[in-house]
All heavy atoms as an XYZ file, in Angstrom:
710
protein
N     200.041    -85.616    -53.528
C     200.550    -85.496    -54.887
C     202.033    -85.286    -54.827
O     202.614    -84.522    -53.977
C     199.692    -84.338    -55.529
C     199.955    -84.251    -57.039
S     198.801    -83.109    -57.666
C     199.176    -83.233    -59.339
N     202.707    -85.828    -55.717
C     204.127    -85.700    -55.791
C     204.678    -84.367    -56.243
O     203.948    -83.804    -57.108
C     204.737    -86.878    -56.673
N     205.760    -84.013    -55.584
C     206.314    -82.592    -55.932
C     207.147    -82.900    -57.210
O     208.006    -83.717    -57.208
C     207.046    -82.099    -54.865
C     207.626    -80.759    -55.103
C     208.450    -80.275    -53.984
C     209.274    -78.997    -54.305
N     210.146    -78.657    -53.245
N     207.040    -82.089    -58.163
C     207.701    -82.179    -59.463
C     208.877    -81.173    -59.296
O     208.647    -80.024    -59.110
C     206.924    -82.006    -60.596
C     205.807    -83.032    -60.880
C     205.026    -82.592    -62.128
C     206.359    -84.388    -61.092
N     210.111    -81.616    -59.621
C     211.160    -80.758    -59.585
C     211.592    -80.441    -60.985
O     211.617    -81.246    -61.811
C     212.497    -81.310    -58.837
C     212.229    -81.584    -57.445
O     211.536    -80.755    -56.769
N     212.773    -82.739    -56.844
N     211.896    -79.078    -61.185
C     212.187    -78.685    -62.614
C     213.702    -78.673    -62.624
O     214.352    -77.700    -62.109
C     211.525    -77.326    -62.726
N     214.239    -79.592    -63.312
C     215.756    -79.592    -63.466
C     216.084    -79.043    -64.782
O     215.377    -79.249    -65.744
C     216.267    -81.170    -63.488
C     215.971    -81.745    -62.143
C     215.028    -82.827    -62.105
C     216.667    -81.422    -60.938
C     214.733    -83.389    -60.809
C     216.325    -82.069    -59.673
C     215.388    -83.044    -59.680
O     215.124    -83.626    -58.453
N     217.086    -78.158    -64.763
C     217.438    -77.529    -66.034
C     218.779    -77.949    -66.649
O     218.944    -77.776    -67.833
C     217.511    -75.962    -65.734
C     216.240    -75.341    -65.431
C     216.344    -73.860    -65.370
N     214.894    -73.269    -65.304
C     214.343    -73.042    -64.088
N     214.868    -73.246    -63.012
N     213.075    -72.527    -64.186
N     219.524    -78.563    -65.769
C     220.876    -79.095    -66.326
C     221.106    -80.573    -65.832
O     220.463    -80.960    -64.939
C     222.079    -78.311    -65.846
O     222.126    -78.360    -64.428
C     221.887    -76.727    -66.209
N     221.939    -81.137    -66.583
C     222.473    -82.508    -66.195
C     223.099    -82.525    -64.847
O     223.052    -83.512    -63.985
C     223.392    -83.087    -67.299
C     222.683    -83.542    -68.509
C     223.749    -84.035    -69.560
C     221.693    -84.681    -68.272
N     223.816    -81.412    -64.544
C     224.475    -81.338    -63.261
C     223.492    -81.359    -62.097
O     223.727    -82.102    -60.958
C     225.260    -80.074    -63.103
C     226.213    -79.993    -61.933
C     227.220    -81.118    -61.816
O     227.767    -81.661    -62.828
O     227.457    -81.573    -60.666
N     222.303    -80.708    -62.187
C     221.270    -80.645    -61.137
C     220.719    -82.147    -61.001
O     220.470    -82.619    -59.874
C     220.201    -79.783    -61.615
C     220.554    -78.301    -61.479
C     219.341    -77.330    -61.893
O     218.384    -77.849    -62.552
O     219.551    -76.148    -61.721
N     220.524    -82.824    -62.075
C     220.082    -84.180    -62.042
C     221.109    -85.118    -61.365
O     220.746    -86.044    -60.529
C     219.795    -84.786    -63.480
C     218.636    -83.905    -64.021
C     219.495    -86.266    -63.425
C     218.265    -84.228    -65.575
N     222.402    -84.915    -61.601
C     223.381    -85.783    -61.036
C     223.492    -85.448    -59.529
O     223.704    -86.359    -58.685
C     224.763    -85.418    -61.687
C     224.910    -86.035    -63.082
C     226.270    -85.824    -63.644
N     226.325    -86.341    -65.018
C     226.518    -85.571    -66.076
N     226.752    -84.315    -65.884
N     226.543    -86.065    -67.294
N     223.352    -84.111    -59.154
C     223.298    -83.832    -57.749
C     222.156    -84.484    -56.974
O     222.292    -85.074    -55.880
C     223.258    -82.410    -57.501
C     224.558    -81.689    -57.854
C     224.404    -80.077    -57.807
O     223.449    -79.683    -57.206
O     225.321    -79.349    -58.179
N     221.050    -84.471    -57.618
C     219.786    -85.124    -57.064
C     219.987    -86.505    -56.923
O     219.620    -87.160    -55.868
C     218.634    -84.799    -57.871
C     217.307    -85.347    -57.419
C     216.826    -84.690    -56.123
N     215.561    -85.278    -55.790
C     215.126    -85.409    -54.427
N     215.832    -84.959    -53.513
N     214.012    -86.006    -54.354
N     220.552    -87.139    -57.857
C     220.745    -88.531    -57.940
C     221.785    -88.881    -56.733
O     221.554    -89.934    -56.080
C     221.436    -89.073    -59.223
C     221.583    -90.555    -59.364
C     222.228    -90.870    -60.684
C     222.635    -92.350    -60.734
N     223.140    -92.788    -61.951
N     222.793    -88.127    -56.715
C     223.754    -88.372    -55.486
C     223.057    -88.302    -54.198
O     223.326    -89.037    -53.280
C     224.900    -87.419    -55.638
N     222.211    -87.101    -53.941
C     221.582    -87.116    -52.761
C     220.644    -88.174    -52.475
O     220.517    -88.692    -51.354
C     220.671    -85.803    -52.743
C     221.596    -84.504    -52.776
O     222.749    -84.628    -52.412
O     221.039    -83.417    -53.142
N     219.867    -88.740    -53.513
C     218.993    -89.790    -53.249
C     219.722    -91.108    -52.948
O     219.354    -91.865    -52.089
C     218.124    -89.914    -54.505
C     217.008    -88.939    -54.743
C     216.339    -89.178    -56.034
C     216.019    -88.819    -53.573
N     220.894    -91.263    -53.572
C     221.740    -92.441    -53.449
C     222.188    -92.453    -51.863
O     222.205    -93.444    -51.280
C     222.801    -92.446    -54.337
O     223.662    -93.633    -54.100
N     222.634    -91.281    -51.423
C     223.091    -91.193    -50.064
C     222.030    -91.454    -49.043
O     222.213    -92.253    -48.131
C     223.670    -89.791    -49.793
C     224.279    -89.525    -48.363
C     224.823    -88.144    -48.325
O     225.337    -87.533    -49.235
O     224.819    -87.708    -47.149
N     220.854    -90.968    -49.293
C     219.616    -91.144    -48.454
C     219.290    -92.638    -48.391
O     218.974    -93.165    -47.410
C     218.513    -90.255    -48.895
N     219.342    -93.178    -49.568
C     219.008    -94.657    -49.681
C     220.035    -95.504    -49.010
O     219.741    -96.498    -48.287
C     219.022    -95.092    -51.190
C     218.637    -96.512    -51.467
C     217.142    -96.841    -50.954
C     218.663    -96.885    -52.893
N     221.346    -95.137    -48.985
C     222.241    -95.924    -48.180
C     222.098    -95.863    -46.774
O     222.246    -96.759    -46.090
N     221.751    -94.593    -46.230
C     221.453    -94.442    -44.898
C     220.293    -95.258    -44.501
O     220.239    -95.939    -43.342
C     221.139    -92.880    -44.547
C     222.366    -92.044    -44.564
C     221.989    -90.633    -44.272
C     223.242    -89.659    -44.427
N     222.875    -88.266    -44.254
N     219.177    -95.239    -45.213
C     218.016    -96.078    -44.996
C     218.358    -97.533    -44.907
O     217.798    -98.263    -44.151
C     216.881    -95.759    -46.008
C     216.287    -94.324    -45.816
O     216.486    -93.772    -44.785
O     215.600    -93.977    -46.765
N     219.125    -97.974    -45.861
C     219.471    -99.333    -45.916
C     220.271    -99.787    -44.703
O     219.985   -100.884    -44.113
C     220.437    -99.629    -47.207
O     219.634    -99.316    -48.307
C     220.763   -101.062    -47.246
N     221.174    -98.910    -44.248
C     221.886    -99.197    -43.005
C     220.992    -99.288    -41.796
O     221.046   -100.261    -41.024
C     223.010    -98.103    -42.725
O     223.900    -98.089    -43.965
C     223.814    -98.436    -41.516
N     220.035    -98.446    -41.749
C     219.021    -98.342    -40.643
C     218.168    -99.622    -40.602
O     217.953   -100.295    -39.581
C     218.208    -97.088    -40.646
C     217.165    -97.050    -39.593
C     217.719    -96.532    -38.361
C     216.666    -96.276    -37.393
N     217.094    -95.795    -36.060
N     217.720   -100.052    -41.856
C     216.955   -101.258    -41.931
C     217.709   -102.550    -41.478
O     217.215   -103.356    -40.812
C     216.409   -101.423    -43.351
C     215.385   -100.293    -43.724
C     215.833   -102.844    -43.632
C     214.976   -100.228    -45.143
N     219.005   -102.587    -41.912
C     219.837   -103.696    -41.481
C     219.981   -103.802    -40.086
O     219.940   -104.911    -39.464
C     221.233   -103.584    -42.225
C     221.126   -103.994    -43.704
C     222.508   -103.641    -44.326
O     223.412   -103.201    -43.815
N     222.585   -104.177    -45.668
N     220.206   -102.659    -39.348
C     220.308   -102.598    -37.880
C     218.963   -103.034    -37.170
O     219.101   -103.998    -36.344
C     220.713   -101.153    -37.399
C     222.029   -100.727    -37.715
C     222.189    -99.226    -37.329
O     221.311    -98.638    -36.629
O     223.280    -98.661    -37.735
N     217.957   -102.623    -37.581
C     216.653   -103.057    -37.044
C     216.311   -104.437    -37.320
O     215.828   -105.216    -36.481
C     215.452   -102.114    -37.604
C     215.656   -100.655    -37.211
C     214.532    -99.900    -37.929
C     215.433   -100.532    -35.690
N     216.655   -104.936    -38.531
C     216.450   -106.347    -38.925
C     217.232   -107.303    -38.091
O     216.738   -108.277    -37.578
C     216.655   -106.553    -40.351
C     216.317   -107.947    -40.924
C     217.065   -108.954    -41.132
C     214.956   -108.412    -41.160
N     216.420   -110.041    -41.603
C     215.053   -109.691    -41.555
C     213.763   -107.752    -41.121
C     213.883   -110.417    -42.013
C     212.593   -108.377    -41.440
C     212.721   -109.888    -41.913
N     218.450   -106.830    -37.788
C     219.323   -107.692    -36.823
C     218.724   -107.718    -35.468
O     218.876   -108.699    -34.752
N     218.053   -106.708    -35.054
C     217.483   -106.623    -33.637
C     216.281   -107.536    -33.576
O     215.893   -107.948    -32.380
C     217.152   -105.230    -33.273
C     218.446   -104.439    -32.937
C     217.971   -103.009    -32.605
C     219.220   -102.013    -32.554
N     218.972   -100.709    -32.089
N     215.698   -107.727    -34.614
C     214.439   -108.657    -34.601
C     214.714   -110.031    -34.167
O     213.939   -110.741    -33.413
C     213.703   -108.487    -35.998
C     212.604   -109.592    -36.014
C     213.123   -107.215    -36.283
N     215.793   -110.567    -34.657
C     216.163   -111.940    -34.508
C     217.236   -112.177    -33.429
O     218.089   -113.045    -33.656
C     216.509   -112.585    -35.856
C     215.403   -112.580    -36.883
C     215.360   -111.719    -37.919
C     214.373   -113.492    -36.646
C     214.385   -111.694    -38.844
C     213.280   -113.430    -37.473
C     213.362   -112.591    -38.588
N     217.262   -111.356    -32.411
C     218.194   -111.634    -31.310
C     217.775   -112.791    -30.501
O     216.538   -112.859    -30.176
C     218.406   -110.314    -30.445
C     219.283   -110.654    -29.187
C     218.899   -109.159    -31.321
N     218.636   -113.695    -30.196
C     218.301   -114.741    -29.466
C     218.062   -114.396    -27.921
O     218.734   -113.622    -27.401
C     219.443   -115.770    -29.374
C     219.113   -117.144    -28.679
C     220.146   -118.125    -28.928
C     219.818   -119.538    -28.280
N     220.805   -120.465    -28.504
N     216.960   -114.854    -27.488
C     216.558   -114.515    -26.026
C     217.395   -115.242    -24.997
O     218.007   -116.228    -25.225
C     215.177   -114.966    -25.785
C     214.080   -114.200    -26.608
C     212.739   -114.690    -26.171
N     211.771   -113.963    -27.052
C     210.484   -113.969    -26.785
N     209.997   -114.855    -25.875
N     209.605   -113.346    -27.610
N     217.453   -114.615    -23.799
C     218.265   -115.175    -22.757
C     217.494   -116.426    -22.232
O     216.384   -116.560    -22.375
C     218.351   -114.172    -21.572
C     219.154   -112.959    -21.972
C     218.966   -111.995    -20.738
O     218.498   -112.261    -19.727
O     219.493   -110.819    -20.976
N     218.320   -117.323    -21.630
C     217.808   -118.512    -21.168
C     216.794   -118.166    -19.937
O     217.146   -117.300    -19.133
C     218.812   -119.520    -20.642
C     219.692   -120.077    -21.734
C     218.850   -120.940    -22.758
O     217.960   -121.719    -22.322
O     219.192   -120.860    -23.881
N     215.628   -118.777    -19.904
C     214.682   -118.489    -18.761
C     214.626   -119.645    -17.799
O     214.887   -120.809    -18.132
C     213.310   -118.280    -19.425
O     212.905   -119.439    -20.035
C     213.208   -117.113    -20.313
N     214.297   -119.363    -16.633
C     214.220   -120.345    -15.558
C     212.836   -121.061    -15.647
O     211.980   -120.690    -16.478
C     214.280   -119.706    -14.207
O     213.106   -118.941    -13.879
N     212.703   -122.177    -15.016
C     211.535   -122.942    -15.095
C     210.328   -122.076    -14.582
O     209.194   -122.214    -14.997
C     211.626   -124.243    -14.225
C     212.375   -125.260    -14.987
C     212.308   -126.560    -14.356
C     212.975   -127.610    -15.073
N     212.772   -129.042    -14.728
N     210.524   -121.298    -13.476
C     209.478   -120.404    -12.918
C     209.038   -119.426    -14.069
O     207.807   -119.210    -14.168
N     210.045   -118.825    -14.806
C     209.519   -117.947    -15.857
C     208.726   -118.659    -16.926
O     207.812   -118.076    -17.445
C     210.818   -117.237    -16.511
C     211.486   -116.310    -15.556
O     210.812   -115.824    -14.612
O     212.633   -116.025    -15.770
N     209.137   -119.870    -17.192
C     208.459   -120.672    -18.207
C     206.995   -120.930    -17.758
O     206.072   -120.872    -18.541
C     209.181   -121.961    -18.491
C     208.501   -122.958    -19.460
C     208.562   -122.561    -20.732
C     207.911   -124.021    -19.032
C     207.811   -123.483    -21.691
C     207.214   -124.894    -19.855
C     207.312   -124.654    -21.179
N     206.894   -121.438    -16.465
C     205.589   -121.645    -15.937
C     204.661   -120.456    -15.969
O     203.519   -120.517    -16.347
C     205.643   -122.347    -14.578
C     206.296   -123.704    -14.730
C     204.285   -122.443    -13.954
C     206.706   -124.385    -13.464
N     205.295   -119.381    -15.549
C     204.481   -118.009    -15.507
C     204.070   -117.670    -16.899
O     202.870   -117.148    -17.105
C     205.330   -116.988    -14.928
N     204.954   -117.896    -17.932
C     204.492   -117.589    -19.209
C     203.468   -118.463    -19.826
O     202.452   -117.990    -20.510
C     205.764   -117.776    -20.172
O     205.512   -117.677    -21.511
N     203.544   -119.732    -19.368
C     202.402   -120.714    -19.873
C     201.166   -120.329    -19.179
O     200.022   -120.373    -19.822
C     202.831   -122.188    -19.415
C     204.044   -122.642    -20.227
S     203.631   -122.836    -21.918
C     202.547   -124.176    -21.952
N     201.050   -119.949    -17.891
C     199.839   -119.575    -17.230
C     199.248   -118.272    -17.900
O     198.131   -118.243    -18.034
C     200.048   -119.367    -15.726
C     200.448   -120.657    -15.100
C     198.938   -118.722    -15.072
C     200.845   -120.642    -13.616
N     200.143   -117.335    -18.144
C     199.720   -116.056    -18.693
C     199.179   -116.380    -20.158
O     198.059   -115.810    -20.459
C     200.903   -115.180    -18.956
O     200.603   -113.892    -19.613
N     199.786   -117.179    -20.949
C     199.257   -117.574    -22.248
C     197.945   -118.268    -22.191
O     196.957   -117.995    -22.963
C     200.217   -118.330    -23.086
C     201.417   -117.537    -23.535
O     201.357   -116.358    -23.634
N     202.525   -118.268    -23.790
N     197.775   -119.152    -21.200
C     196.553   -119.871    -20.926
C     195.397   -118.872    -20.581
O     194.260   -119.049    -21.117
N     195.676   -117.964    -19.648
C     194.629   -117.061    -19.255
C     194.252   -116.124    -20.424
O     193.088   -115.829    -20.673
C     195.277   -116.136    -18.091
C     194.245   -114.935    -17.895
C     195.360   -116.972    -16.795
N     195.153   -115.746    -21.303
C     194.841   -114.950    -22.429
C     193.925   -115.746    -23.429
O     193.021   -115.117    -24.072
C     196.077   -114.375    -23.174
C     196.789   -113.271    -22.449
S     198.056   -112.467    -23.434
C     199.181   -113.749    -23.709
N     194.219   -117.068    -23.590
C     193.433   -117.858    -24.487
C     192.079   -117.998    -23.902
O     191.139   -117.932    -24.742
C     194.193   -119.279    -24.602
N     191.841   -118.198    -22.676
C     190.575   -118.319    -22.125
C     189.791   -117.025    -22.258
O     188.573   -117.070    -22.583
C     190.690   -118.816    -20.574
C     189.277   -118.684    -19.895
C     191.120   -120.212    -20.543
N     190.517   -115.950    -22.037
C     189.888   -114.595    -22.123
C     189.452   -114.389    -23.484
O     188.277   -113.792    -23.744
C     190.863   -113.569    -21.670
C     190.225   -112.177    -21.670
O     189.043   -112.082    -21.139
O     190.904   -111.171    -22.045
N     190.259   -114.775    -24.519
C     189.944   -114.623    -25.873
C     188.645   -115.399    -26.303
O     187.743   -114.910    -27.044
C     191.031   -114.920    -26.822
N     188.626   -116.601    -25.758
C     187.412   -117.508    -26.073
C     186.217   -116.899    -25.408
O     185.102   -116.957    -26.140
C     187.688   -118.873    -25.418
C     186.528   -119.844    -25.566
C     186.278   -120.338    -26.950
C     185.845   -120.200    -24.586
C     185.205   -121.229    -27.029
C     184.712   -121.129    -24.608
C     184.442   -121.592    -25.893
N     186.252   -116.494    -24.251
C     185.111   -115.888    -23.642
C     184.526   -114.622    -24.310
O     183.408   -114.375    -24.481
C     185.314   -115.573    -22.092
C     185.528   -116.748    -21.170
C     185.941   -116.329    -19.849
C     184.356   -117.654    -21.105
N     185.520   -113.835    -24.751
C     185.223   -112.738    -25.607
C     184.438   -113.055    -26.841
O     183.389   -112.518    -27.247
C     186.449   -111.802    -25.778
C     186.171   -110.552    -26.726
C     185.266   -109.519    -26.005
C     187.494   -109.969    -27.116
N     184.967   -114.012    -27.499
C     184.394   -114.529    -28.744
C     182.941   -114.986    -28.439
O     182.012   -114.769    -29.173
C     185.252   -115.729    -29.336
C     184.434   -116.427    -30.382
C     184.462   -115.942    -31.757
C     184.007   -117.709    -30.121
C     183.873   -116.584    -32.650
C     183.304   -118.384    -31.158
C     183.255   -117.876    -32.439
O     182.501   -118.622    -33.400
N     182.755   -115.830    -27.446
C     181.281   -116.168    -27.119
C     180.407   -115.145    -26.755
O     179.353   -115.087    -27.220
C     181.411   -117.210    -25.930
C     181.948   -118.531    -26.221
C     181.852   -119.580    -25.088
N     180.353   -119.631    -24.717
C     179.993   -120.088    -23.507
N     180.852   -120.415    -22.592
N     178.675   -120.099    -23.182
N     180.906   -114.122    -26.029
C     180.048   -112.871    -25.655
C     179.698   -112.196    -26.899
O     178.559   -111.711    -27.201
C     180.799   -112.038    -24.753
C     180.029   -110.849    -24.346
C     180.834   -109.994    -23.309
C     180.128   -108.824    -22.884
N     180.803   -107.963    -21.920
N     180.676   -111.955    -27.853
C     180.448   -111.204    -29.090
C     179.413   -112.045    -29.999
O     178.558   -111.448    -30.676
C     181.747   -110.880    -29.815
C     182.582   -109.834    -29.116
C     183.971   -109.722    -29.879
C     181.950   -108.456    -29.109
N     179.645   -113.317    -30.024
C     178.752   -114.090    -30.871
C     177.390   -114.188    -30.342
O     176.418   -114.080    -31.193
C     179.365   -115.583    -30.979
C     178.683   -116.404    -31.958
C     179.233   -117.749    -32.122
N     178.409   -118.443    -33.001
C     178.719   -119.618    -33.580
N     180.108   -120.091    -33.385
N     177.978   -120.285    -34.210
N     177.205   -114.141    -29.079
C     175.853   -114.184    -28.566
C     175.185   -112.905    -28.814
O     174.031   -112.941    -29.125
C     176.020   -114.455    -27.063
C     174.671   -114.412    -26.290
C     174.805   -114.585    -24.773
C     173.486   -114.450    -24.107
N     173.716   -114.447    -22.657
N     175.845   -111.751    -28.705
C     175.270   -110.388    -28.739
C     175.185   -109.943    -30.160
O     174.353   -109.216    -30.548
C     175.953   -109.379    -27.824
C     175.769   -109.816    -26.411
O     174.730   -110.278    -26.026
N     176.826   -109.410    -25.608
N     176.158   -110.349    -31.005
C     176.211   -109.797    -32.345
C     176.342   -110.977    -33.398
O     177.222   -111.054    -34.223
C     177.411   -108.923    -32.558
C     177.462   -107.778    -31.656
C     178.308   -107.810    -30.472
C     176.584   -106.680    -31.821
C     178.278   -106.782    -29.585
C     176.607   -105.642    -30.897
C     177.459   -105.704    -29.767
O     177.452   -104.665    -28.902
N     175.237   -111.875    -33.434
C     175.282   -113.068    -34.320
C     175.438   -112.633    -35.771
O     175.898   -113.470    -36.577
C     174.275   -113.884    -34.015
C     174.240   -114.650    -32.722
C     173.139   -115.613    -32.541
O     172.228   -115.777    -33.382
N     173.235   -116.371    -31.472
N     174.948   -111.481    -36.158
C     174.891   -111.179    -37.540
C     176.311   -110.956    -38.102
O     176.633   -111.145    -39.209
C     174.119   -109.753    -37.729
N     177.260   -110.630    -37.267
C     178.654   -110.458    -37.556
C     179.371   -111.753    -38.007
O     180.161   -111.851    -38.759
C     179.426   -109.837    -36.536
C     179.173   -108.386    -36.116
C     179.953   -107.895    -34.941
C     179.449   -107.426    -37.316
N     178.829   -112.828    -37.543
C     179.390   -114.128    -37.709
C     178.735   -114.963    -38.777
O     178.913   -116.095    -38.974
C     179.457   -114.880    -36.323
C     180.312   -114.330    -35.361
C     179.768   -113.448    -34.453
C     181.789   -114.543    -35.426
C     180.693   -112.821    -33.455
C     182.590   -113.873    -34.562
C     182.077   -112.986    -33.501
N     177.673   -114.309    -39.478
C     177.089   -114.932    -40.590
C     175.961   -115.996    -40.228
O     175.499   -116.627    -41.051
N     175.508   -116.084    -39.003
C     174.400   -116.971    -38.660
C     173.311   -116.120    -38.112
O     173.486   -115.221    -37.241
C     174.917   -117.922    -37.614
C     175.885   -118.887    -38.228
C     176.142   -119.943    -37.153
N     177.202   -120.912    -37.754
C     177.703   -121.862    -36.964
N     177.424   -122.035    -35.769
N     178.561   -122.658    -37.644
N     172.080   -116.353    -38.509
C     170.910   -115.766    -37.973
C     170.241   -116.508    -36.979
O     170.301   -117.831    -37.088
C     170.009   -115.459    -39.141
C     170.585   -114.466    -40.189
C     169.565   -114.196    -41.308
C     170.222   -113.374    -42.293
N     169.353   -113.065    -43.405
N     169.562   -115.941    -36.033
C     168.845   -116.627    -35.098
C     167.567   -117.318    -35.780
O     167.039   -116.815    -36.613
C     168.174   -115.690    -33.944
C     169.237   -115.249    -32.953
C     168.526   -114.370    -31.913
C     169.606   -113.941    -30.886
N     168.918   -113.129    -29.885
N     167.419   -118.655    -35.238
C     166.323   -119.295    -35.796
C     164.968   -118.800    -35.090
O     165.002   -118.467    -33.858
C     166.400   -120.750    -35.694
O     166.503   -121.037    -34.231
N     163.966   -118.666    -35.881
C     162.627   -118.141    -35.327
C     161.995   -119.309    -34.533
O     161.915   -120.409    -34.996
C     161.800   -117.647    -36.314
C     162.368   -116.383    -37.067
C     161.353   -115.911    -38.093
C     161.888   -114.691    -38.756
N     160.967   -114.193    -39.772
N     161.566   -119.006    -33.391
C     160.776   -120.027    -32.566
C     159.295   -119.834    -32.988
O     158.745   -118.847    -33.210
C     160.913   -119.746    -31.050
C     162.352   -120.018    -30.593
C     162.371   -119.878    -29.104
C     163.815   -120.042    -28.608
N     163.877   -119.924    -27.234
N     158.619   -121.019    -33.052
C     157.272   -121.093    -33.527
C     156.370   -121.172    -32.383
O     156.429   -121.579    -31.336
C     157.084   -122.200    -34.523
C     157.781   -122.003    -35.725
C     157.431   -123.153    -36.594
N     158.283   -122.876    -37.824
C     158.018   -123.614    -38.944
N     157.059   -124.368    -39.141
N     158.809   -123.478    -39.918
């Protein structure tokens, strides 16, 4: 629940507004710094690093597929399909 401040004068409101404006300015600066770090261009990689990355991504894809098959086999109700009854 939000804390309600009891302001009695316009000066108290102006001080609070100035404090909030200063805090907002600091937050904006911090956000701009972090946003700039998100899109930093990576260093050039060698062919060996590229191949290692491709192998790693391939292994992760196979692992994800095998996990999906295992989960689907054991928990078919999660995937919206029911086992058909054998007669």
